[in-house]
C-alpha positions as CSV (number, residue, x, y, z in Angstrom):
1,M,-22.8,3.9,0.2
2,T,-22.1,1.2,2.4
3,E,-24.0,2.1,6.2
4,I,-22.4,3.9,9.0
5,S,-24.3,4.7,11.7
6,A,-25.4,8.1,12.2
7,Q,-23.1,8.2,15.8
8,T,-20.2,7.0,13.8
9,Q,-20.9,10.2,11.2
10,S,-21.3,12.8,14.0
11,A,-17.8,11.5,15.2
12,L,-16.2,11.6,12.0
13,S,-17.8,15.3,11.7
14,R,-16.4,16.2,14.5
15,I,-12.3,15.2,13.0
16,V,-12.6,16.8,10.1
17,A,-14.0,20.1,11.8
18,E,-11.4,19.8,14.4
19,R,-8.5,19.5,11.7
20,Q,-9.8,22.1,9.5
21,A,-10.5,24.6,12.6
22,K,-6.8,24.0,14.6
23,G,-5.2,23.2,11.4
24,R,-6.0,26.3,10.0
25,V,-7.1,24.4,6.9
26,P,-9.0,26.9,4.4
27,G,-10.8,23.7,2.8
28,L,-10.6,19.8,3.1
29,V,-12.4,16.5,2.7
30,G,-12.5,13.6,4.8
31,A,-13.8,10.1,3.7
32,V,-14.1,6.7,4.7
33,A,-14.4,3.5,2.2
34,R,-15.7,0.0,3.3
35,D,-16.6,-3.1,1.7
36,G,-15.5,-1.8,-1.9
37,A,-17.4,1.4,-2.0
38,L,-17.1,5.1,-0.5
39,A,-18.8,5.1,2.7
40,W,-19.0,9.0,4.1
41,S,-17.2,11.9,3.3
42,E,-17.6,15.3,4.6
43,G,-16.2,18.5,3.4
44,A,-15.4,21.4,6.0
45,G,-14.3,25.3,4.9
46,T,-14.0,26.0,1.0
47,T,-12.3,25.4,-2.2
48,D,-11.8,28.9,-2.8
49,L,-11.9,32.1,-0.6
50,D,-12.9,33.9,-3.9
51,Q,-16.2,31.8,-3.6
52,P,-17.8,31.8,-0.1
53,G,-20.0,28.9,-0.1
54,S,-17.8,26.4,-2.3
55,V,-17.5,23.6,0.6
56,P,-15.7,20.7,-0.8
57,T,-17.2,17.0,-1.6
58,A,-15.9,13.8,-2.4
59,D,-15.9,15.3,-6.1
60,T,-13.9,17.6,-5.5
61,Q,-10.4,17.4,-6.7
62,Y,-6.9,18.3,-5.0
63,L,-3.5,17.6,-6.3
64,I,-2.8,14.3,-4.5
65,A,1.0,14.4,-5.1
66,S,3.2,11.7,-4.2
67,H,0.1,9.0,-4.3
68,S,1.1,9.3,-7.5
69,K,4.3,6.7,-6.3
70,T,1.8,4.1,-5.9
71,F,0.3,4.0,-9.3
72,T,3.5,4.1,-10.7
73,A,4.6,1.3,-9.0
74,V,1.5,-0.6,-10.0
75,A,2.0,-0.1,-13.4
76,I,6.2,-1.4,-12.9
77,L,4.5,-4.5,-11.2
78,A,2.1,-5.1,-14.2
79,L,5.0,-4.8,-16.3
80,R,7.5,-6.9,-14.5
81,D,4.0,-10.0,-14.1
82,E,4.3,-9.6,-17.5
83,G,7.8,-11.0,-17.8
84,K,8.8,-7.3,-19.4
85,L,11.5,-6.7,-16.4
86,S,12.4,-8.0,-13.1
87,L,12.9,-6.3,-9.9
88,D,16.3,-7.1,-9.5
89,D,17.1,-5.4,-13.4
90,Q,19.6,-2.7,-13.0
91,L,18.4,0.3,-14.3
92,D,21.5,0.9,-16.3
93,T,20.1,-2.1,-18.7
94,L,16.6,-0.4,-18.9
95,L,17.8,2.8,-19.6
96,P,21.3,2.5,-21.6
97,E,22.3,6.2,-21.4
98,T,22.5,6.5,-17.5
99,K,25.8,5.9,-15.8
100,H,24.5,5.0,-12.5
101,G,25.5,1.1,-11.9
102,G,24.0,-1.1,-9.7
103,V,20.5,0.4,-8.9
104,T,17.7,-1.8,-9.1
105,V,14.3,-1.7,-9.4
106,R,13.4,-3.0,-6.5
107,Q,15.7,-0.8,-4.6
108,M,13.7,2.1,-6.4
109,L,10.5,1.0,-5.7
110,S,11.3,1.1,-2.2
111,H,13.7,4.3,-1.3
112,V,16.8,1.9,-0.8
113,S,18.8,3.3,-3.4
114,G,20.9,5.6,-1.8
115,M,20.4,8.2,-5.0
116,Q,19.5,11.8,-4.0
117,R,16.5,12.8,-3.3
118,E,15.4,15.6,-5.9
119,P,16.5,16.1,-9.2
120,V,19.8,18.4,-10.1
121,G,19.1,22.0,-10.5
122,D,17.1,22.7,-7.2
123,V,14.0,22.6,-9.1
124,W,11.4,23.4,-5.8
125,D,13.6,26.8,-5.5
126,T,13.4,27.7,-9.5
127,M,10.3,25.9,-10.4
128,A,11.5,25.0,-13.5
129,F,11.4,21.1,-13.8
130,P,13.2,18.8,-15.7
131,N,11.9,17.4,-19.2
132,R,12.7,13.6,-20.6
133,E,16.1,14.7,-21.7
134,E,16.9,16.7,-18.7
135,L,15.9,14.4,-16.2
136,L,18.0,11.5,-17.7
137,S,21.3,13.6,-18.1
138,G,20.5,15.2,-14.9
139,W,20.3,11.5,-13.3
140,N,23.5,11.1,-14.3
141,D,24.8,14.1,-12.6
142,A,23.0,13.1,-9.4
143,E,24.9,11.7,-6.5
144,R,24.4,8.3,-4.9
145,I,24.6,9.6,-1.1
146,G,24.2,6.5,0.2
147,K,24.6,2.6,0.5
148,P,22.3,0.5,-1.2
149,H,19.6,-0.9,1.4
150,H,22.0,0.7,4.0
151,R,18.8,2.8,5.3
152,F,15.9,4.2,3.5
153,H,15.8,7.5,1.6
154,Y,12.9,9.1,0.0
155,S,13.8,9.9,-3.6
156,N,11.5,11.9,-6.3
157,L,14.5,11.5,-8.5
158,V,14.3,7.9,-8.4
159,Y,10.5,7.4,-9.0
160,S,11.0,9.7,-12.1
161,L,13.3,7.3,-13.2
162,L,10.5,4.6,-12.9
163,G,7.7,6.8,-15.2
164,E,11.0,6.9,-18.1
165,V,10.9,2.8,-17.2
166,I,7.1,2.4,-17.9
167,E,7.4,4.5,-20.9
168,R,10.1,2.5,-22.9
169,L,8.8,-0.8,-21.9
170,D,5.0,0.1,-22.3
171,G,5.4,2.2,-25.4
172,R,3.5,4.7,-24.4
173,S,3.7,7.7,-22.4
174,W,3.3,7.0,-18.3
175,Y,0.0,9.0,-17.9
176,E,-1.2,6.8,-20.9
177,S,-0.1,3.9,-19.6
178,I,-1.5,5.0,-15.8
179,Q,-4.8,5.6,-18.1
180,A,-4.9,2.3,-19.5
181,R,-3.8,-0.3,-17.2
182,I,-5.6,1.3,-13.9
183,L,-7.5,4.4,-14.1
184,R,-10.3,3.0,-16.7
185,P,-10.2,-0.3,-15.5
186,L,-11.0,1.5,-11.9
187,E,-13.5,3.9,-13.3
188,M,-11.1,6.6,-11.7
189,G,-12.5,9.2,-14.0
190,R,-11.4,12.3,-11.9
191,T,-7.9,11.3,-11.8
192,T,-5.7,13.3,-13.8
193,V,-2.5,14.7,-14.5
194,G,-3.1,18.2,-13.2
195,F,-6.6,19.6,-12.9
196,D,-9.3,18.4,-15.4
197,G,-11.6,21.6,-15.1
198,G,-14.0,20.5,-12.9
199,P,-14.5,21.4,-9.5
200,A,-10.9,21.8,-7.8
201,A,-9.5,23.1,-4.6
202,Q,-7.6,26.4,-5.2
203,G,-4.1,25.8,-2.9
204,Y,-3.2,28.3,-0.2
205,Y,-0.4,29.0,2.0
206,V,-1.3,29.9,5.5
207,P,1.2,32.1,7.2
208,P,2.0,31.0,10.8
209,Y,1.9,34.8,11.9
210,T,-1.2,35.7,9.9
211,D,-4.9,34.9,9.1
212,V,-4.4,35.6,5.4
213,P,-3.7,33.2,3.1
214,V,-2.0,33.7,0.1
215,K,-2.8,31.4,-2.9
216,E,-0.2,28.9,-4.1
217,P,0.9,27.9,-8.0
218,V,0.0,25.3,-9.5
219,L,3.2,23.4,-10.9
220,D,4.3,21.7,-14.2
221,I,6.3,19.4,-13.0
222,G,7.2,18.0,-16.5
223,A,9.0,14.8,-16.5
224,M,8.2,14.3,-12.9
225,N,4.8,13.2,-13.2
226,A,5.4,9.5,-12.3
227,C,6.5,10.5,-8.7
228,G,4.1,13.2,-8.1
229,G,1.6,14.5,-10.9
230,L,-1.4,13.3,-10.5
231,A,-4.9,15.0,-9.0
232,S,-7.8,13.4,-7.9
233,T,-10.9,13.2,-5.8
234,A,-12.2,11.6,-2.6
235,G,-14.6,9.4,-4.9
236,D,-11.6,8.1,-6.8
237,L,-9.0,7.5,-4.1
238,A,-12.0,5.2,-2.4
239,K,-12.1,3.2,-5.5
240,W,-7.9,3.0,-5.1
241,A,-8.3,1.8,-1.9
242,M,-10.7,-0.6,-2.3
243,F,-8.6,-2.1,-5.2
244,I,-5.8,-2.2,-2.8
245,A,-7.9,-4.1,-0.3
246,N,-9.1,-6.6,-2.8
247,P,-7.4,-6.3,-6.5
248,V,-8.8,-7.0,-9.6
249,D,-6.7,-9.5,-11.7
250,E,-7.2,-7.2,-14.4
251,V,-5.2,-4.7,-13.2
252,L,-2.7,-6.6,-11.3
253,A,-3.0,-10.1,-9.3
254,A,-3.9,-10.1,-5.3
255,D,-0.8,-11.7,-5.0
256,T,1.2,-9.2,-6.5
257,I,-0.1,-6.8,-4.5
258,E,0.5,-8.8,-1.5
259,E,3.9,-9.0,-2.6
260,M,3.9,-5.0,-2.5
261,C,2.8,-4.6,0.9
262,Q,5.7,-6.6,2.5
263,P,8.2,-4.4,3.9
264,Q,11.3,-3.8,1.9
265,V,12.6,-1.2,4.7
266,M,12.0,0.6,8.1
267,A,12.0,4.1,7.2
268,D,11.6,5.8,11.2
269,E,13.6,4.8,14.0
270,R,10.6,3.7,16.4
271,W,9.5,0.9,13.4
272,V,6.3,2.4,13.0
273,L,6.7,3.2,9.4
274,G,8.0,1.1,7.1
275,F,8.1,0.9,3.0
276,G,7.1,-2.0,0.4
277,L,7.6,-1.7,-3.1
278,G,5.8,1.6,-3.8
279,F,3.5,1.5,-0.7
280,M,3.9,3.3,2.5
281,L,3.3,0.6,5.7
282,L,1.9,2.5,8.9
283,R,1.6,0.6,12.2
284,L,-1.0,1.6,14.3
285,G,-1.1,-0.8,17.4
286,D,-1.6,-4.2,16.3
287,R,-2.7,-3.3,12.8
288,V,-0.9,-2.2,9.9
289,T,-2.2,0.2,6.9
290,V,-1.4,0.8,3.8
291,G,-0.9,4.1,1.6
292,H,0.6,7.1,0.9
293,T,1.0,10.6,1.6
294,G,1.1,13.7,-0.9
295,G,2.7,17.4,-0.7
296,M,2.2,19.7,-3.4
297,P,2.1,23.2,-2.6
298,G,-1.1,24.2,-1.2
299,H,-1.9,20.5,-1.5
300,I,-1.5,17.9,1.5
301,T,-3.2,14.6,1.3
302,G,-3.3,10.9,2.8
303,T,-4.9,7.7,1.7
304,F,-4.4,4.6,3.6
305,V,-6.2,1.2,4.0
306,H,-6.8,-1.6,6.6
307,R,-6.5,-4.6,4.1
308,P,-8.0,-7.2,6.4
309,S,-10.9,-5.3,7.2
310,G,-11.3,-3.4,3.7
311,T,-11.6,0.0,5.3
312,A,-9.9,3.3,4.4
313,G,-9.6,6.6,5.1
314,I,-9.1,9.6,3.1
315,A,-7.5,13.2,4.1
316,L,-7.6,16.2,1.3
317,M,-6.7,19.5,2.2
318,N,-5.9,22.7,0.4
319,A,-2.9,24.2,2.6
320,T,1.2,23.7,2.2
321,S,1.3,24.0,6.0
322,A,-1.5,21.4,6.6
323,P,-1.9,18.9,9.6
324,D,-0.3,15.2,9.6
325,P,-2.0,13.8,6.6
326,A,-1.3,10.4,7.8
327,G,-2.7,11.0,11.0
328,F,-5.9,12.8,9.5
329,A,-6.8,10.0,7.6
330,T,-6.0,6.7,9.8
331,D,-8.0,8.6,12.7
332,L,-11.1,8.4,10.4
333,L,-10.2,4.4,9.7
334,L,-9.4,3.9,13.2
335,K,-13.1,5.4,14.5
336,V,-14.8,3.1,11.9
337,L,-13.0,0.1,12.9
338,T,-13.3,0.8,16.6
339,D,-16.9,1.8,16.9
340,E,-18.2,-0.4,14.0
341,P,-15.9,-3.5,13.5
342,A,-16.5,-5.6,10.4
343,K,-19.1,-8.5,10.8
344,A,-17.5,-11.6,11.3
345,S,-17.9,-13.8,8.4
346,V,-20.8,-16.5,8.7
347,W,-19.6,-20.0,9.3
348,I,-20.5,-22.1,6.5
349,P,-19.9,-26.4,8.0
350,G,-17.6,-28.3,5.6
351,T,-18.8,-31.2,3.8
352,T,-15.6,-33.9,3.5
353,V,-12.3,-34.5,5.4
354,P,-10.2,-36.3,3.1
355,D,-9.1,-39.8,4.0
356,D,-5.5,-39.4,4.0
357,L,-5.9,-36.6,6.4
358,T,-8.0,-38.1,8.9
359,G,-4.9,-39.5,10.6
360,V,-3.0,-36.3,10.8
361,L,-5.5,-34.2,12.4
362,G,-4.9,-33.2,16.1
363,T,-2.1,-32.0,17.8
364,W,1.7,-32.3,17.5
365,F,4.5,-31.1,18.9
366,S,7.5,-29.3,17.4
367,E,10.4,-28.2,19.7
368,G,8.6,-28.9,22.4
369,S,5.4,-26.9,21.4
370,P,2.5,-27.6,20.4
371,F,0.5,-27.2,16.9
372,V,-3.1,-28.0,16.3
373,F,-4.0,-29.7,12.7
374,S,-7.0,-29.5,11.0
375,V,-9.3,-29.3,8.3
376,R,-11.3,-26.4,7.5
377,E,-13.2,-26.7,4.0
378,G,-11.4,-29.8,3.2
379,T,-7.8,-28.1,3.3
380,L,-5.3,-28.9,6.1
381,Q,-3.7,-25.9,8.3
382,A,-2.0,-25.5,11.7
383,V,-1.7,-23.1,14.2
384,A,0.3,-22.9,17.2
385,Q,-1.7,-23.4,20.2
386,G,-3.0,-20.6,22.1
387,A,-1.9,-18.2,18.8
388,P,-3.6,-14.9,18.3
389,D,-6.6,-14.7,16.6
390,W,-4.8,-11.8,14.8
391,K,-2.0,-14.5,13.4
392,P,-3.1,-16.5,10.5
393,P,-2.6,-20.3,9.9
394,A,-0.2,-22.1,8.1
395,I,-2.4,-23.7,4.8
396,F,-1.1,-26.3,3.1
397,E,-1.8,-27.3,-0.6
398,K,-0.8,-31.3,-1.5
399,I,1.8,-31.9,-3.6
400,S,1.6,-35.7,-4.2
401,T,0.8,-38.5,-1.4
402,D,1.9,-37.9,2.0
403,L,4.2,-34.3,0.4
404,Y,2.3,-30.8,1.1
405,R,3.1,-27.4,0.7
406,T,2.8,-24.8,2.9
407,T,1.1,-22.0,0.8
408,S,0.4,-19.0,3.1
409,G,0.8,-18.7,7.2
410,R,3.8,-20.0,9.4
411,E,6.9,-21.2,7.1
412,A,5.1,-20.1,3.8
413,G,7.0,-22.1,1.1
414,E,8.3,-25.1,3.0
415,L,7.1,-28.7,2.6
416,L,5.3,-30.9,4.9
417,R,5.9,-34.7,4.8
418,I,4.4,-37.2,6.5
419,T,5.3,-40.8,7.8
420,R,3.2,-43.8,8.5
421,A,3.2,-46.9,10.2
422,S,3.1,-50.2,8.0
423,D,-0.2,-49.7,9.0
424,G,-0.7,-46.6,7.5
425,T,-0.7,-44.6,10.9
426,P,1.0,-41.1,10.4
427,T,4.1,-41.4,12.9
428,T,5.8,-38.3,12.2
429,L,5.7,-35.2,10.7
430,H,8.6,-33.2,8.6
431,W,7.6,-29.3,8.9
432,S,10.2,-27.4,7.2
433,T,12.7,-30.2,7.7
434,Y,11.7,-30.0,11.7
435,L,10.3,-33.0,13.5
436,C,6.7,-32.9,14.8
437,T,6.1,-36.2,17.2
438,R,2.5,-36.9,18.9
439,A,4.4,-36.3,22.3
440,P,6.4,-33.6,23.0
441,L,10.1,-34.5,22.9
442,A,13.7,-33.2,23.9
443,F,15.7,-32.9,20.7
444,G,17.6,-36.2,20.0
445,E,14.8,-38.2,22.0
446,W,13.8,-39.7,19.2
447,L,16.5,-40.7,17.9
């Protein structure tokens, strides 16, 4: 495990104990992952009231429910990267028997399709969940209750259909695809559809007016596994969170994970919770964490990772009416980030400055504001003068003589063009077509 100080571990333990006691949760696990591995975990209470002393650990399975959506989303993006679909494909072209036109994969991933939340049939009332045929026929009977992209509207129905897309395009069941594409490469051996027979938490409902928990059933949700069928452990979810922080190409390219973490829609009125392509984006002050929550009868869970620092918080609880899982997970995460911030990377001196960039370095003005152009490790970059530390520089990649592409940061994707005098001295830059000059000028003053 990555080292966390005894003082911080004690503070994390207090958070776990407080959530268990005040939330009246029979048994829970809190965990922190950092630097690529599980760094700390602790359980409180019991996994089974019929077995006193069975304290949950990082190897105790809980139903992680809607965490499953993040696995489904990664599989969809992997299929996209393989050229088997486009995010702008309409579902009725991928599943020809479906009748709702104009529902795109991108809309489905980010919960902006406008489709109703659940399959037809009051499934959470009857506890009778659809098989594949019933899911598809029910989709055709379901309502499109909102305009596409008009607002966020969470939909288990939509993610269940994404599981069907995976099965059709991958030629195997959703779970077999998830196993092959994600679970085996990341060595997540205790992430399964339903419980695997190993150590697991019994789910409970704790009534508001008594302290006598009631056992909750373990449901077989049939064709809805892609939206919520998985069980997992804190140990396995630590591996998942560390993959989200630092992807491996065998599962999904880093650029694609970054794409998935770009906001597609705001999910609340205060602009604290957004949604990317499959991931919740939860803002905590000036930090944004990425992850998901999950809820099944008797199990409430949450996993969130702060990608820049590679730090994650995990919360697994065996009570239907448990404390906010996102708040629990991120409280653990923030405690570590606050008390033990990541160490600064060792500065390594560069060795060369490209000859064609020496005259470009220094301050240039655009729209009256100064930008500092510099070379770091042989690469041209630019930052607005006085920009906060958290704001990344613009990075440039050479295309041809005096022509560069902005690859990240401000104006990513745009061109930088250098114009020189007859003696080779740079006289102006055009960045994203905007004029940059050595002296501050008003618009039109250059002419």
